[in-house]
VEXDREN-2710 file (C-alpha; in Angstrom, 1 decimal):
% VEXDREN-2710
k/r/px/py/pz
1/UNK/-31.4/50.1/-96.8
2/UNK/-29.4/50.6/-93.6
3/UNK/-25.6/50.0/-93.3
4/UNK/-23.2/48.9/-90.6
5/UNK/-22.2/51.3/-87.8
6/UNK/-18.7/52.2/-86.7
7/UNK/-16.3/49.7/-85.4
8/UNK/-16.7/48.4/-81.9
9/UNK/-14.8/46.3/-79.4
10/UNK/-16.0/43.1/-81.1
11/UNK/-14.0/43.9/-84.2
12/UNK/-11.1/45.0/-82.0
13/UNK/-10.8/41.5/-80.6
14/UNK/-11.2/39.7/-83.9
15/UNK/-9.4/41.9/-86.4
16/UNK/-6.4/39.6/-86.6
17/UNK/-8.6/36.9/-88.2
18/UNK/-8.2/37.2/-92.0
19/UNK/-11.9/36.8/-92.7
20/UNK/-12.7/39.6/-90.3
21/UNK/-10.3/41.8/-92.1
22/UNK/-11.8/41.0/-95.4
23/UNK/-15.3/41.8/-94.1
24/UNK/-14.0/45.0/-92.6
25/UNK/-12.8/46.1/-96.1
26/UNK/-16.4/45.8/-97.2
27/UNK/-18.0/47.3/-94.1
28/UNK/-20.0/50.0/-96.0
29/UNK/-22.1/47.2/-97.5
30/UNK/-22.8/45.4/-94.2
31/UNK/-26.4/45.9/-93.2
32/UNK/-27.2/47.0/-89.6
33/UNK/-29.5/44.0/-89.2
34/UNK/-26.9/41.5/-90.6
35/UNK/-27.1/38.0/-89.0
36/UNK/-23.6/36.5/-88.5
37/UNK/-23.9/32.7/-88.9
38/UNK/-21.4/30.0/-88.2
39/UNK/-18.3/32.1/-87.5
40/UNK/-15.3/30.3/-86.1
41/UNK/-13.3/30.9/-83.0
42/UNK/-11.2/34.1/-83.4
43/UNK/-13.4/35.6/-86.0
44/UNK/-16.6/37.5/-85.6
45/UNK/-18.8/40.5/-86.5
46/UNK/-17.1/43.6/-87.9
47/UNK/-19.6/46.2/-86.7
48/UNK/-22.2/46.6/-84.0
49/UNK/-24.5/43.7/-84.2
50/UNK/-27.6/42.2/-82.7
51/UNK/-27.6/38.7/-84.2
52/UNK/-24.9/36.1/-84.1
53/UNK/-25.3/32.3/-84.2
54/UNK/-22.3/29.9/-84.0
55/UNK/-22.3/26.2/-83.2
56/UNK/-18.8/26.6/-81.8
57/UNK/-19.1/27.4/-78.1
58/UNK/-15.6/28.7/-78.1
59/UNK/-16.5/31.3/-80.6
60/UNK/-19.5/32.4/-78.5
61/UNK/-17.3/32.6/-75.4
62/UNK/-14.8/34.6/-77.4
63/UNK/-17.4/37.2/-78.4
64/UNK/-19.3/37.2/-75.1
65/UNK/-22.7/37.1/-76.9
66/UNK/-24.8/35.2/-79.4
67/UNK/-26.6/31.9/-79.5
68/UNK/-25.9/28.3/-80.5
69/UNK/-29.4/27.2/-81.1
70/UNK/-31.0/26.2/-84.4
71/UNK/-33.6/29.0/-84.5
72/UNK/-33.8/31.8/-87.1
73/UNK/-34.2/35.4/-86.0
74/UNK/-37.6/36.5/-84.6
75/UNK/-37.8/39.0/-87.5
76/UNK/-36.5/38.4/-91.0
77/UNK/-33.2/40.1/-91.8
78/UNK/-32.0/41.7/-95.0
79/UNK/-28.5/40.1/-94.9
80/UNK/-26.8/36.9/-93.7
81/UNK/-23.0/36.7/-93.4
82/UNK/-22.2/33.0/-93.4
83/UNK/-18.8/31.6/-92.6
84/UNK/-18.5/28.8/-95.1
85/UNK/-17.5/25.4/-93.6
86/UNK/-15.3/22.8/-95.2
87/UNK/-17.8/20.0/-95.4
88/UNK/-20.2/20.5/-98.3
89/UNK/-23.1/18.7/-96.5
90/UNK/-22.7/21.2/-93.6
91/UNK/-22.5/24.1/-96.0
92/UNK/-25.8/23.2/-97.6
93/UNK/-27.5/22.8/-94.3
94/UNK/-26.3/26.2/-93.1
95/UNK/-27.2/27.9/-96.4
96/UNK/-30.7/26.3/-96.0
97/UNK/-30.8/27.5/-92.4
98/UNK/-29.7/31.0/-93.5
99/UNK/-32.5/31.3/-96.0
100/UNK/-35.0/30.7/-93.1
101/UNK/-34.1/34.0/-91.6
102/UNK/-33.7/36.1/-94.8
103/UNK/-36.2/38.4/-96.5
104/UNK/-37.0/37.3/-100.1
105/UNK/-35.0/40.2/-101.5
106/UNK/-32.2/39.7/-98.9
107/UNK/-28.5/39.1/-99.6
108/UNK/-26.5/36.1/-98.6
109/UNK/-22.7/36.6/-98.1
110/UNK/-20.3/33.7/-97.9
111/UNK/-16.9/34.2/-96.5
112/UNK/-14.1/31.8/-95.7
113/UNK/-10.6/30.5/-96.0
114/UNK/-9.6/29.4/-99.6
115/UNK/-8.3/26.1/-98.1
116/UNK/-11.4/25.7/-96.0
117/UNK/-14.1/25.1/-98.6
118/UNK/-15.1/28.6/-99.9
119/UNK/-13.7/27.8/-103.4
120/UNK/-16.4/25.1/-103.7
121/UNK/-19.2/27.5/-102.9
122/UNK/-20.0/28.7/-106.5
123/UNK/-20.4/25.1/-107.6
124/UNK/-22.6/24.2/-104.6
125/UNK/-24.8/27.3/-105.2
126/UNK/-25.0/26.5/-108.9
127/UNK/-26.0/22.9/-108.1
128/UNK/-28.9/24.4/-106.0
129/UNK/-30.0/26.6/-108.9
130/UNK/-28.4/29.9/-107.8
131/UNK/-25.3/31.9/-108.6
132/UNK/-22.5/33.2/-106.3
133/UNK/-20.3/36.0/-107.4
134/UNK/-17.0/36.9/-105.8
135/UNK/-17.0/40.4/-104.2
136/UNK/-13.5/40.5/-102.8
137/UNK/-10.5/38.4/-101.8
138/UNK/-7.4/38.9/-99.6
139/UNK/-5.0/36.9/-97.3
140/UNK/-6.1/33.6/-98.9
141/UNK/-9.8/34.3/-98.1
142/UNK/-12.7/35.0/-100.3
143/UNK/-16.0/36.9/-100.0
144/UNK/-18.9/35.9/-102.2
145/UNK/-22.5/37.1/-102.6
146/UNK/-25.7/35.4/-103.6
147/UNK/-28.0/38.2/-104.5
148/UNK/-31.0/36.3/-106.0
149/UNK/-32.3/33.9/-103.4
150/UNK/-35.4/32.7/-105.1
151/UNK/-33.8/29.8/-107.0
152/UNK/-32.2/28.6/-103.7
153/UNK/-35.5/29.0/-101.8
154/UNK/-37.4/27.0/-104.4
155/UNK/-34.7/24.3/-104.6
156/UNK/-34.4/23.8/-100.9
157/UNK/-37.9/24.5/-99.6
158/UNK/-38.7/25.0/-95.9
159/UNK/-35.8/24.4/-93.5
160/UNK/-36.3/21.5/-91.1
161/UNK/-33.4/20.2/-89.1
162/UNK/-35.0/16.8/-89.2
163/UNK/-34.2/16.6/-92.9
164/UNK/-30.4/16.6/-92.1
165/UNK/-30.3/13.8/-89.5
166/UNK/-28.4/10.7/-90.5
167/UNK/-29.1/7.5/-88.6
168/UNK/-28.0/4.7/-90.8
169/UNK/-24.7/3.7/-89.2
170/UNK/-24.2/1.3/-86.3
171/UNK/-21.8/0.1/-83.7
172/UNK/-22.9/-3.4/-82.6
173/UNK/-26.7/-2.8/-82.1
174/UNK/-26.2/0.9/-81.3
175/UNK/-27.8/3.4/-83.6
176/UNK/-25.8/6.5/-84.0
177/UNK/-27.5/9.8/-85.0
178/UNK/-25.5/12.6/-86.6
179/UNK/-25.7/16.0/-88.3
180/UNK/-23.4/17.5/-91.0
181/UNK/-20.5/19.1/-89.3
182/UNK/-20.2/16.6/-86.5
183/UNK/-16.9/14.6/-86.3
184/UNK/-17.0/11.5/-88.4
185/UNK/-20.5/12.3/-89.7
186/UNK/-22.0/9.2/-91.2
187/UNK/-19.2/6.8/-90.3
188/UNK/-17.2/5.6/-87.3
189/UNK/-13.6/6.7/-87.5
190/UNK/-10.8/4.2/-87.0
191/UNK/-9.4/5.8/-83.8
192/UNK/-12.7/5.7/-82.0
193/UNK/-13.1/2.1/-83.1
194/UNK/-9.7/1.2/-81.6
195/UNK/-10.6/2.9/-78.4
196/UNK/-13.9/1.1/-78.1
197/UNK/-12.3/-2.2/-78.8
198/UNK/-9.8/-1.7/-76.0
199/UNK/-11.6/0.2/-73.3
200/UNK/-10.8/-1.1/-69.8
201/UNK/-13.8/-1.9/-67.5
202/UNK/-15.1/1.4/-66.2
203/UNK/-17.2/2.1/-63.0
204/UNK/-18.6/5.1/-61.3
205/UNK/-19.0/8.4/-63.2
206/UNK/-17.6/8.9/-66.7
207/UNK/-17.2/12.0/-68.9
208/UNK/-17.2/11.5/-72.7
209/UNK/-15.1/14.5/-73.6
210/UNK/-15.4/15.7/-77.3
211/UNK/-18.3/13.4/-77.6
212/UNK/-19.2/14.0/-81.2
213/UNK/-22.4/12.0/-81.8
214/UNK/-22.0/10.3/-78.4
215/UNK/-20.7/7.0/-79.6
216/UNK/-18.1/6.4/-76.8
217/UNK/-20.3/7.2/-73.9
218/UNK/-23.3/5.4/-75.4
219/UNK/-21.2/2.3/-75.9
220/UNK/-20.1/2.4/-72.3
221/UNK/-23.7/2.8/-71.2
222/UNK/-24.8/-0.1/-73.5
223/UNK/-22.2/-2.4/-71.9
224/UNK/-22.8/-1.3/-68.3
225/UNK/-26.0/0.6/-67.5
226/UNK/-24.9/1.2/-63.9
227/UNK/-22.2/3.6/-65.0
228/UNK/-23.2/7.3/-64.9
229/UNK/-22.1/9.0/-68.1
230/UNK/-22.0/12.7/-69.0
231/UNK/-21.0/14.2/-72.3
232/UNK/-19.3/17.3/-73.5
233/UNK/-18.3/18.9/-76.8
234/UNK/-17.5/22.4/-78.0
235/UNK/-19.9/22.0/-80.9
236/UNK/-23.7/22.4/-80.4
237/UNK/-24.2/20.3/-83.5
238/UNK/-22.3/17.5/-81.7
239/UNK/-24.3/17.8/-78.4
240/UNK/-27.6/17.8/-80.4
241/UNK/-26.4/14.7/-82.1
242/UNK/-25.4/13.1/-78.8
243/UNK/-28.8/13.9/-77.3
244/UNK/-30.5/12.3/-80.3
245/UNK/-28.3/9.2/-80.1
246/UNK/-29.2/8.7/-76.5
247/UNK/-32.9/9.2/-77.0
248/UNK/-33.0/6.9/-80.0
249/UNK/-31.3/4.1/-78.1
250/UNK/-33.2/4.7/-74.9
251/UNK/-30.0/5.2/-72.9
252/UNK/-30.0/7.0/-69.5
253/UNK/-27.4/9.8/-69.1
254/UNK/-26.4/12.4/-66.5
255/UNK/-25.7/15.7/-68.4
256/UNK/-24.7/16.9/-71.9
257/UNK/-22.5/20.0/-71.8
258/UNK/-21.9/22.3/-74.7
259/UNK/-18.5/23.5/-73.5
260/UNK/-15.3/25.0/-74.7
261/UNK/-12.9/22.4/-73.2
262/UNK/-14.0/21.8/-69.6
263/UNK/-15.1/25.4/-69.0
264/UNK/-18.8/24.7/-68.7
265/UNK/-18.4/21.2/-67.3
266/UNK/-19.4/20.5/-63.7
267/UNK/-18.9/17.5/-61.4
268/UNK/-16.1/15.1/-60.7
269/UNK/-15.5/11.8/-62.5
270/UNK/-13.8/8.5/-62.1
271/UNK/-12.8/8.5/-65.7
272/UNK/-12.6/10.9/-68.6
273/UNK/-12.7/9.1/-71.9
274/UNK/-11.9/10.9/-75.2
275/UNK/-10.8/10.8/-78.8
276/UNK/-9.4/14.4/-78.5
277/UNK/-9.4/16.8/-81.5
278/UNK/-6.2/18.0/-83.0
279/UNK/-7.6/19.9/-85.9
280/UNK/-9.4/23.2/-86.0
281/UNK/-10.7/23.9/-89.5
282/UNK/-7.8/23.2/-91.9
283/UNK/-5.1/23.7/-89.2
284/UNK/-3.5/21.3/-86.8
285/UNK/-3.7/22.5/-83.3
286/UNK/-3.0/20.8/-79.9
287/UNK/-4.2/23.6/-77.6
288/UNK/-7.5/21.8/-76.7
289/UNK/-5.8/18.6/-75.8
290/UNK/-3.0/20.2/-73.9
291/UNK/-5.5/22.3/-71.9
292/UNK/-7.5/19.1/-71.2
293/UNK/-4.3/17.5/-69.8
294/UNK/-3.6/20.4/-67.5
295/UNK/-7.2/20.7/-66.2
296/UNK/-8.4/17.1/-66.1
297/UNK/-7.2/16.5/-62.6
298/UNK/-9.6/19.1/-61.2
299/UNK/-12.5/17.0/-62.6
300/UNK/-11.2/13.6/-61.7
301/UNK/-11.7/11.9/-58.3
302/UNK/-8.7/10.6/-56.5
303/UNK/-7.3/7.6/-58.4
304/UNK/-9.3/8.6/-61.5
305/UNK/-8.0/8.3/-65.0
306/UNK/-7.9/10.0/-68.3
307/UNK/-8.2/7.4/-71.2
308/UNK/-7.6/8.6/-74.7
309/UNK/-6.9/7.4/-78.2
310/UNK/-4.4/9.3/-80.5
311/UNK/-2.5/9.0/-83.7
312/UNK/0.6/7.0/-83.0
313/UNK/2.9/9.9/-84.1
314/UNK/1.4/12.4/-81.5
315/UNK/3.8/12.6/-78.6
316/UNK/1.3/13.0/-75.8
317/UNK/3.1/10.9/-73.2
318/UNK/5.6/13.6/-72.0
319/UNK/2.7/16.1/-71.7
320/UNK/0.7/13.6/-69.7
321/UNK/3.6/12.7/-67.5
322/UNK/3.8/16.3/-66.3
323/UNK/0.3/16.1/-64.9
324/UNK/-0.3/12.4/-64.0
325/UNK/1.7/10.0/-61.8
326/UNK/1.3/7.0/-64.1
327/UNK/0.9/6.9/-67.9
328/UNK/0.3/3.5/-69.6
329/UNK/0.1/2.6/-73.3
330/UNK/-2.8/0.0/-73.4
331/UNK/-2.5/-0.9/-77.1
332/UNK/-1.1/0.2/-80.5
333/UNK/-3.2/-0.7/-83.4
334/UNK/-4.0/0.5/-86.9
335/UNK/-1.8/3.6/-86.5
336/UNK/-3.4/4.6/-83.2
337/UNK/-2.5/4.1/-79.6
338/UNK/-4.7/4.1/-76.5
339/UNK/-3.2/5.7/-73.4
340/UNK/-4.4/5.7/-69.7
341/UNK/-3.1/8.4/-67.3
342/UNK/-3.9/7.8/-63.7
END
């Protein structure tokens, strides 16, 4: 068995994250071929590493390496370190995916914030026939190990992403396709519904920002096929879901960007339409939305607009007024408001 090598610059940039600190305390048990899976922005590997997969493009940009594709390592590894997500359905999918890259006698580590779902891990593993034991805990985080993988492998079988698609929810006659971990998986959230009900007539080129499963842009295309719509989301799970939604409904589209904010987006648009995120994990954060407000003008054509829905209590109007010459409240309904900044 081989173990982790000395600290490198990757840990130096992530050591402030409590889960990284917890892993660092157990560095002598980290295998040199460890596969880091699903780590969040700001966290990352604690030793020299070859394999890292995250479906958060911001996390990959932060580390400067890794992949966001659903593909196991070319050669099986002896250890997977999985950052445990809050949603149980996503957790099961990622555990299943992790097993596809592990040797039969390999070790599965689960790490995460105590408020972010890791406390439910032992029950989930037990439900799947296995046993998770706590190795360590600090700074409101926990580190667990599943040493015997055979019960999980027998329970879950061969990993196929197709087994996790959900396609049984609809908007009008639009079929929405989603994966665990995608915003509003399996249902349409109230804010997006309010936005769809009160969208002004759009023409030209449109960007669906933070697209999730692609419902906003797909609905725009459904209503007006002449509009050219592109999509972007920080989550690769979301852009995969968007691509599947578009294919399933036979809708034409321009591009789908897996992008941290607008960093990987190209082109200029007549409209950017969004239900912007204000949560990251278990925490409320406004950075993504505020960055969008600052940068949107560079991606809008003259006279273009940013159209968004937000919880009524969020005071976005002053922030928008700093960047746009006109901000209009189109509607207030069901605890949400739709704003248009020109």
